[in-house]
C-alpha positions as CSV (number, residue, x, y, z in Angstrom):
1,M,29.4,-17.0,-13.4
2,D,32.2,-18.6,-15.2
3,A,29.5,-21.1,-16.9
4,V,27.9,-17.6,-18.7
5,K,29.8,-17.1,-21.5
6,F,28.4,-13.8,-22.0
7,K,31.0,-11.0,-25.0
8,A,29.0,-8.2,-25.1
9,V,28.8,-5.9,-28.2
10,E,30.0,-2.5,-27.2
11,S,28.2,-0.4,-30.2
12,R,24.8,-2.0,-28.0
13,I,25.3,-0.6,-24.9
14,H,24.3,2.4,-23.8
15,L,25.3,3.7,-20.4
16,I,21.9,6.2,-19.4
17,G,23.8,9.2,-17.6
18,G,22.4,11.7,-14.9
19,Q,19.7,13.4,-17.7
20,I,17.8,11.1,-17.2
21,D,18.0,11.5,-12.9
22,D,17.3,14.9,-13.5
23,A,14.6,14.5,-16.2
24,Y,13.0,12.0,-13.5
25,L,13.2,14.4,-10.3
26,S,12.0,17.4,-12.2
27,E,8.8,14.8,-12.0
28,V,8.7,14.2,-9.1
29,Q,9.8,17.7,-7.5
30,K,6.2,18.5,-10.2
31,L,4.0,16.2,-7.2
32,S,4.3,18.0,-4.1
33,I,1.4,20.2,-3.8
34,N,1.6,21.9,-0.3
35,P,5.7,23.1,-0.8
36,E,5.0,26.7,1.2
37,A,4.1,23.8,4.0
38,I,7.4,21.9,3.5
39,K,9.1,25.2,3.6
40,R,7.9,26.2,6.7
41,Q,8.6,22.4,8.1
42,H,11.9,21.3,6.0
43,D,13.5,20.8,9.0
44,L,11.5,17.6,9.6
45,K,13.6,15.0,11.4
46,I,13.6,12.3,8.7
47,V,15.2,8.5,9.5
48,Y,15.8,7.5,5.7
49,T,17.4,3.1,5.7
50,P,16.8,1.8,2.0
51,I,18.2,-1.6,3.2
52,H,21.1,-2.0,1.2
53,G,19.3,-0.9,-1.6
54,T,18.9,0.6,-4.7
55,G,16.9,3.8,-3.0
56,I,19.9,5.5,-2.0
57,T,20.4,6.7,-5.3
58,L,17.7,8.6,-5.9
59,V,15.6,8.5,-2.5
60,P,17.5,11.2,-0.7
61,K,17.9,13.6,-3.8
62,A,14.1,13.3,-4.0
63,L,14.0,15.0,-0.2
64,E,16.3,17.9,-0.8
65,R,14.4,18.6,-4.5
66,F,10.9,18.6,-1.9
67,G,13.1,21.0,0.2
68,F,13.7,18.5,2.9
69,T,17.1,19.4,5.0
70,N,17.4,17.8,7.8
71,V,17.6,13.6,6.4
72,S,19.0,11.3,9.1
73,I,20.5,7.7,7.0
74,V,21.3,4.3,8.2
75,E,24.9,4.5,7.4
76,A,25.3,0.9,8.4
77,Q,22.4,0.0,5.3
78,A,23.6,2.5,3.2
79,T,25.8,0.5,0.5
80,P,23.9,-1.5,-1.5
81,D,24.8,-5.0,-0.5
82,G,23.0,-8.4,-2.1
83,N,23.9,-10.2,0.8
84,F,21.4,-7.4,2.6
85,P,24.4,-7.9,5.6
86,T,22.1,-6.2,9.3
87,V,19.0,-8.1,7.5
88,Q,17.5,-11.8,7.4
89,S,15.0,-10.0,5.7
90,P,15.5,-6.7,3.6
91,N,11.3,-6.4,3.8
92,P,10.3,-3.1,4.9
93,E,6.9,-4.9,5.7
94,E,8.8,-6.4,8.5
95,K,9.8,-5.0,12.2
96,V,13.4,-6.2,12.2
97,A,14.0,-4.8,8.7
98,M,13.2,-1.5,10.0
99,Q,15.0,-2.0,13.4
100,M,18.1,0.3,13.0
101,A,16.4,3.3,11.5
102,L,13.8,3.2,14.3
103,D,16.6,2.5,16.5
104,Q,18.2,5.4,14.7
105,A,14.7,7.2,15.4
106,R,14.7,7.1,18.5
107,E,18.3,8.4,19.2
108,L,17.5,11.8,17.1
109,D,13.8,12.2,18.8
110,A,13.3,11.7,14.8
111,D,9.6,12.4,13.3
112,L,9.3,10.2,10.5
113,V,11.4,7.1,9.5
114,I,10.8,5.5,6.1
115,A,12.6,2.5,4.3
116,T,12.7,1.2,0.6
117,D,13.3,-2.4,-0.2
118,P,16.4,-3.3,-2.5
119,D,14.9,-2.3,-5.7
120,A,13.3,0.9,-4.3
121,D,9.5,0.0,-5.2
122,R,8.1,-0.6,-2.2
123,V,8.1,1.5,0.8
124,G,7.5,1.2,4.2
125,I,7.2,4.2,7.1
126,G,7.3,4.5,10.8
127,V,5.7,7.2,13.4
128,K,5.0,8.0,16.8
129,N,1.8,7.0,18.1
130,T,0.2,9.4,20.7
131,K,2.6,7.7,24.1
132,G,5.4,8.5,22.1
133,E,6.0,5.2,21.2
134,W,7.0,4.3,17.5
135,V,5.0,2.3,15.4
136,L,4.7,0.7,12.3
137,V,2.1,2.0,9.9
138,N,1.1,-1.1,7.2
139,G,0.3,-1.2,4.0
140,N,-3.6,-0.3,3.9
141,Q,-3.0,2.3,6.2
142,T,-0.1,4.5,4.2
143,A,-2.3,3.7,1.1
144,A,-5.0,5.1,2.6
145,L,-3.3,7.7,3.7
146,L,-1.6,8.8,0.5
147,T,-5.6,8.8,-1.0
148,Y,-6.4,11.1,1.9
149,Y,-3.7,13.5,1.8
150,L,-3.9,13.9,-2.0
151,L,-7.7,14.4,-2.1
152,S,-7.8,16.8,0.4
153,A,-4.9,19.0,-0.5
154,R,-6.0,19.2,-3.8
155,Q,-9.3,19.8,-2.8
156,K,-7.5,22.6,-0.2
157,A,-5.7,23.9,-3.1
158,G,-7.9,24.0,-6.3
159,K,-6.5,21.6,-8.3
160,M,-9.4,19.5,-8.0
161,T,-10.8,18.2,-11.6
162,E,-14.1,16.5,-12.4
163,Q,-11.6,13.9,-14.4
164,D,-9.5,12.8,-11.0
165,F,-9.4,8.9,-10.2
166,I,-7.8,6.8,-7.8
167,V,-7.2,3.5,-8.2
168,Y,-6.3,0.1,-5.4
169,T,-6.5,-3.1,-5.6
170,I,-9.6,-5.8,-4.9
171,V,-7.2,-7.1,-1.8
172,T,-6.6,-3.8,-0.8
173,S,-8.8,-1.5,1.6
174,E,-12.1,-0.4,0.8
175,V,-11.7,2.3,2.7
176,L,-9.7,4.1,0.0
177,G,-13.0,4.1,-2.0
178,D,-15.1,6.1,0.6
179,I,-12.1,8.8,0.9
180,A,-12.6,9.2,-2.8
181,E,-16.8,9.5,-2.6
182,A,-16.4,12.1,-0.2
183,H,-14.3,14.3,-2.5
184,G,-16.6,13.2,-5.4
185,V,-13.2,11.4,-7.1
186,K,-14.3,8.4,-8.9
187,S,-12.1,5.2,-7.7
188,Y,-11.6,2.3,-9.5
189,Q,-10.6,-1.5,-8.2
190,T,-8.2,-3.9,-10.2
191,L,-6.5,-7.1,-10.3
192,T,-2.9,-7.6,-7.9
193,G,-1.2,-6.1,-9.4
194,F,0.7,-2.3,-11.0
195,K,0.4,-4.0,-14.8
196,Y,-3.3,-3.3,-13.7
197,I,-3.3,-0.3,-12.5
198,A,-1.1,1.1,-15.6
199,G,-2.8,-1.1,-18.5
200,L,-6.4,1.4,-17.1
201,I,-4.6,4.9,-16.6
202,R,-3.5,3.9,-20.4
203,N,-6.9,3.0,-21.2
204,L,-8.4,6.4,-20.0
205,E,-5.4,8.4,-21.5
206,G,-7.4,11.6,-22.6
207,K,-9.8,11.5,-21.5
208,E,-9.5,11.1,-17.1
209,T,-6.8,12.0,-15.2
210,Y,-4.3,9.5,-12.7
211,I,-4.2,11.5,-9.6
212,G,-2.5,8.0,-7.0
213,G,-2.9,4.8,-6.2
214,G,-1.6,1.2,-4.6
215,E,-2.1,-2.0,-2.8
216,E,-1.2,-3.4,0.0
217,S,1.5,-5.1,-0.3
218,Y,3.7,-1.5,0.1
219,G,3.9,-0.5,-3.2
220,Y,2.3,2.7,-4.6
221,M,2.4,5.2,-7.5
222,I,2.0,8.7,-7.2
223,G,1.5,10.6,-10.5
224,D,1.4,8.1,-14.2
225,F,4.8,9.5,-15.2
226,V,6.3,6.5,-14.4
227,R,3.2,3.4,-15.3
228,D,4.6,1.3,-12.2
229,K,5.0,1.5,-8.2
230,D,7.5,3.5,-7.1
231,A,9.4,4.3,-3.2
232,V,11.0,7.5,-4.7
233,S,8.2,9.4,-5.8
234,A,6.2,8.2,-2.6
235,C,9.2,8.4,-0.1
236,A,8.5,12.6,-0.9
237,M,4.6,12.6,-0.6
238,L,5.1,10.8,2.5
239,A,7.5,12.8,3.8
240,E,5.0,16.2,2.7
241,M,2.5,14.8,4.5
242,A,4.3,14.6,7.7
243,A,5.1,18.1,6.9
244,V,1.7,19.6,6.6
245,A,0.6,17.7,9.5
246,K,3.4,19.1,11.8
247,D,2.6,22.3,10.0
248,N,-1.0,21.8,12.0
249,G,0.4,20.9,14.8
250,R,-0.3,16.7,14.2
251,T,2.1,14.2,13.9
252,L,1.4,11.4,11.0
253,Y,-0.2,9.0,13.2
254,E,-2.8,11.7,14.6
255,E,-3.6,12.2,11.1
256,M,-4.2,8.9,10.1
257,V,-6.4,8.2,13.5
258,Q,-8.5,10.9,12.3
259,M,-8.6,9.5,8.8
260,Y,-10.4,6.8,10.6
261,A,-12.8,8.8,12.5
262,T,-13.7,10.4,9.3
263,Y,-14.5,7.6,7.0
264,G,-14.9,4.5,10.0
265,L,-12.0,2.0,11.2
266,Y,-11.2,-0.3,8.5
267,R,-9.1,-3.1,9.8
268,E,-6.9,-5.5,7.3
269,D,-4.7,-9.0,7.5
270,L,-4.0,-11.8,5.9
271,I,-2.4,-15.2,6.2
272,S,-0.7,-17.8,3.7
273,L,-1.1,-21.4,3.7
274,T,1.3,-23.6,1.9
275,K,0.7,-26.9,1.1
276,K,3.6,-29.1,0.1
277,G,4.1,-31.5,-2.9
278,Q,2.6,-31.7,-6.1
279,R,-0.8,-32.6,-3.4
280,G,-0.4,-29.8,-2.0
281,A,-1.1,-28.0,-5.4
282,E,-4.8,-29.9,-5.3
283,E,-5.3,-29.4,-2.2
284,I,-5.7,-25.8,-2.8
285,Q,-7.3,-26.5,-6.5
286,E,-9.9,-29.1,-3.8
287,M,-10.1,-25.7,-1.5
288,M,-11.4,-23.0,-4.4
289,R,-13.6,-25.7,-6.0
290,D,-15.2,-26.4,-1.9
291,L,-15.8,-22.7,-1.8
292,R,-16.9,-22.1,-4.8
293,A,-19.0,-25.1,-5.0
294,Q,-20.4,-24.5,-1.2
295,P,-20.0,-20.6,0.0
296,P,-20.5,-20.4,3.7
297,H,-24.2,-18.5,4.5
298,T,-22.4,-16.6,7.5
299,I,-18.3,-15.6,8.1
300,A,-18.1,-15.5,12.0
301,G,-21.6,-14.3,12.5
302,S,-22.6,-12.2,10.0
303,P,-24.4,-12.8,6.7
304,V,-22.6,-13.3,3.7
305,V,-24.2,-11.4,1.5
306,E,-22.8,-10.8,-1.9
307,I,-20.0,-12.9,-3.5
308,R,-17.5,-11.7,-6.4
309,D,-16.2,-14.9,-8.5
310,Y,-13.1,-13.3,-10.8
311,H,-12.9,-16.6,-12.6
312,T,-16.1,-16.4,-13.9
313,G,-16.6,-12.9,-14.0
314,I,-20.1,-13.0,-11.6
315,V,-20.9,-11.0,-8.6
316,R,-23.7,-12.4,-7.3
317,N,-26.0,-10.9,-4.4
318,L,-27.5,-13.0,-2.6
319,R,-30.4,-10.6,-1.1
320,N,-31.8,-10.4,-4.6
321,G,-29.8,-13.4,-6.6
322,Q,-29.1,-10.5,-9.0
323,E,-25.7,-10.7,-10.6
324,T,-24.0,-8.4,-12.5
325,R,-20.6,-8.2,-13.7
326,T,-16.9,-7.3,-12.3
327,G,-15.8,-6.2,-15.7
328,L,-12.2,-6.9,-15.0
329,E,-10.6,-10.0,-16.8
330,A,-10.3,-13.8,-15.0
331,S,-8.6,-14.4,-12.4
332,N,-8.8,-16.9,-9.8
333,V,-9.5,-15.2,-6.9
334,L,-13.2,-15.1,-5.0
335,Q,-14.4,-13.1,-2.6
336,F,-17.1,-12.6,0.5
337,I,-19.0,-9.9,1.9
338,T,-20.7,-10.4,4.3
339,E,-23.5,-8.1,5.5
340,D,-21.6,-6.4,8.2
341,G,-19.4,-5.1,5.9
342,S,-16.5,-7.2,6.2
343,K,-14.8,-9.0,2.9
344,I,-12.9,-12.2,3.0
345,S,-10.2,-13.1,-0.7
346,A,-9.3,-16.1,-1.2
347,R,-6.2,-16.2,-4.0
348,P,-4.2,-19.1,-4.9
349,S,-0.9,-18.6,-6.4
350,G,-0.4,-19.5,-9.2
351,T,3.4,-20.2,-9.2
352,E,3.6,-22.4,-6.1
353,P,1.2,-24.2,-3.7
354,K,0.4,-21.4,-1.7
355,I,-3.0,-20.3,-1.1
356,K,-3.3,-16.0,0.9
357,F,-6.9,-15.6,2.4
358,Y,-6.8,-11.7,2.8
359,F,-9.2,-10.1,5.9
360,S,-10.7,-6.8,5.9
361,V,-13.1,-6.1,9.0
362,K,-14.8,-1.8,9.5
363,Q,-16.9,-0.4,12.5
364,P,-17.3,3.5,13.0
365,L,-14.9,4.9,15.1
366,D,-16.3,8.2,17.1
367,S,-14.0,9.1,18.8
368,V,-10.0,9.4,18.1
369,D,-9.3,8.4,22.1
370,K,-11.6,6.0,21.0
371,F,-8.5,4.4,18.0
372,E,-6.3,2.1,19.9
373,Q,-9.7,0.3,21.3
374,G,-11.1,0.1,18.4
375,Y,-8.5,-1.5,16.4
376,E,-8.0,-4.2,19.0
377,A,-11.8,-5.5,18.5
378,L,-11.7,-5.8,14.6
379,G,-8.3,-7.3,15.3
380,G,-10.1,-9.7,17.5
381,K,-13.2,-10.0,14.5
382,I,-10.8,-11.1,12.1
383,A,-9.1,-14.3,15.0
384,S,-13.1,-14.9,14.4
385,I,-13.3,-15.3,11.1
386,I,-10.2,-17.0,10.9
387,E,-11.5,-19.7,13.6
388,D,-15.0,-19.8,12.0
389,M,-13.1,-20.5,8.2
390,Q,-11.0,-23.1,9.9
391,L,-8.0,-21.5,8.1
392,K,-5.5,-22.2,11.3
């Protein structure tokens, strides 16, 4: 720090006071759809950890504004600290980062665990399954649950309009689009990144109304007043979802299972391959060239029926040879859609020698009792795809 020569010009520094927080929290409070259920379930047991980040400033206040009175903070992780002394990585996608919160939830017999990342724009949650075991809900599942709740609750409250729409990215679960279609709501897909979601909202401003959206990497945006992923408002809405579920005699886990029984069971996963050095970057480019030049005809036994090339902007239907446009700006992403509804996406990093492969598979779910069995079967299907594409 001694090497940084910085002398502040005091006249150019304007401190933001509490009135900005109050204005923001007032907007967050307006997002609530079912305050009556919260009144009945105000003592819902919530365990929250900011994982040594900034969420401690506003998440508890947002939950209080919504009406929740029984929020337990993980005190050992409550003080902002860039050294993150209690975790190896402050990432709510990882169970180890949420372990202290999960342990506290077990002690308190809590209803919901919420964790935000250091800058409070992403959120992870934990819920109890039907066996009473604490499990983490992944980013795709949380995005789907939020969409499911937003649309069904707005419909029940008579707040739905013909202008409503939701947004999700091209590598996020397709169940979000299925849920929107079932509710008669438009859905749009964008490239990965909230700048694209915000750009779409701007382009549709005054013509259509953004309700919510997100991406698989634990980022969600409820309402359009932030224009970026925001864990504070997401935490409040997730808590409301849990309260409404409990008010109906169900857990959030049971709500998720019912959602999949209604719209079809999806499972997603991703792997990240790193190729070291300059040669590594070249290998990744060769991998993308090969996938374009010689795309697979079948993947794990299912014929490839559609190829979406976001670099050229061309969507090719392999059944009839027709070509359409993605309608999105160019991005080096390839997607293969198979006859059984699987979606495989290849997306190289633009800044490091790394490539990510996203997998989404689905099957009908005839009964909520078969959820875990079906979920395991889909996990095996993803493993077969990885093996077939030689991505190990």
